[in-house]
N, C-alpha and C positions, 0 to 999 in steps of 0.2 A: 639432531641432524638426520636427514634421510639418506638413502643409499647413493643417490645421484650426487648429493652435496659431499658426502664422504669421498666418493671417487674423484670429484673435481678437486677437492682440497688435497687429497693424497697425491694427485698428479703433480702438483706444484711444490709439495713439501720438500723433496730432496734439494731442489734448486734454492729455495728460500732458506733451508737449513744451512746450506753452504754459504749463502750470502750473510746469514746471521753470524756464523763463525768468523767470516772475514771481517764483519763489522766489529765483533768483540775483540778480535786480535788488534784491530786498529784503535779501539777505544781504551784497552788496558794500558795504563801508564801514560795516557795522553795528557799533555800539559799545554796550556792550563786546563784543569778539569772542567772549566766552564764550556769548553769546546765539545764535550761529550754529547750534550743534547743537540747541538748543531749538526754534528756528524751523523748522529742517529736519525735526525730528520731528513737528511739527504738520502739515506738508504730507504727510509719509509716512503719518501716521495717517489723514489725510483720504483719501488715495489708497487705502489699504488698506480703509477703510470703504466707499468707493464702488466700487472695482474689484477688491478681493480681492488675492490674492498675485500674480495676473497683472499688476495695475496696479503693484505694487511692482517687479516684474521689469522692466517698461517704464521706470519711473522710474530704476532702477539702470542699465539699458542706455543711457538718454539721458544721464545724468550721466557715465557712463564714456566715452561717445563724445565728449562736449564736453570733458571733462577731458583726454582723450588729445590732442585737437586743440590745446588750449591749452598743454599740455606741449611739444608739437612746435613751436608758435609761439615759446614762451619759449626753447627750445633754439636755434632758428634765429636769433632776434633777438640772443641773448646770445653766440652762437658756441660754445655748449657742447653736449655730447652729451645725448641723452635721459637716459642714465644719470646724468650729472652733475646735471641738473636734479632728477631723482628722488632722488638722494643728498642734495641740499640740502633737499628737502622732508622726507626721512626724518630728517635731522639736526635740523631745526626741531621735529619731533614729539618726538624723543628729549629735546631740551633742554626743551621745554614739560613733558614728563612728569617730568623730573628736578626741575623747579621745584615740581611738585605733590607730590613724595615728601618725607615728613618726615625 
């Protein structure tokens, strides 16, 4: 990234970080869990409409940073490696997709 791009993205980061936290508060414990992608899409669409693709980039960067930190926390607290935590997440996705396959 160049300096102009850094400044542009940095300017919207605080607002999008707040929106991301609000999103996560709303998603944690949401029932049924199938609603999570729908609710996330509503936020992504709003960020896109208000901030364009740069806003989506900041949203993704924020979520990636927070997800990575939480994966590290889970690994440390569970005594597993990062890879083991990610393998468990991948297995859960594979199992969920297998249930959806006729």
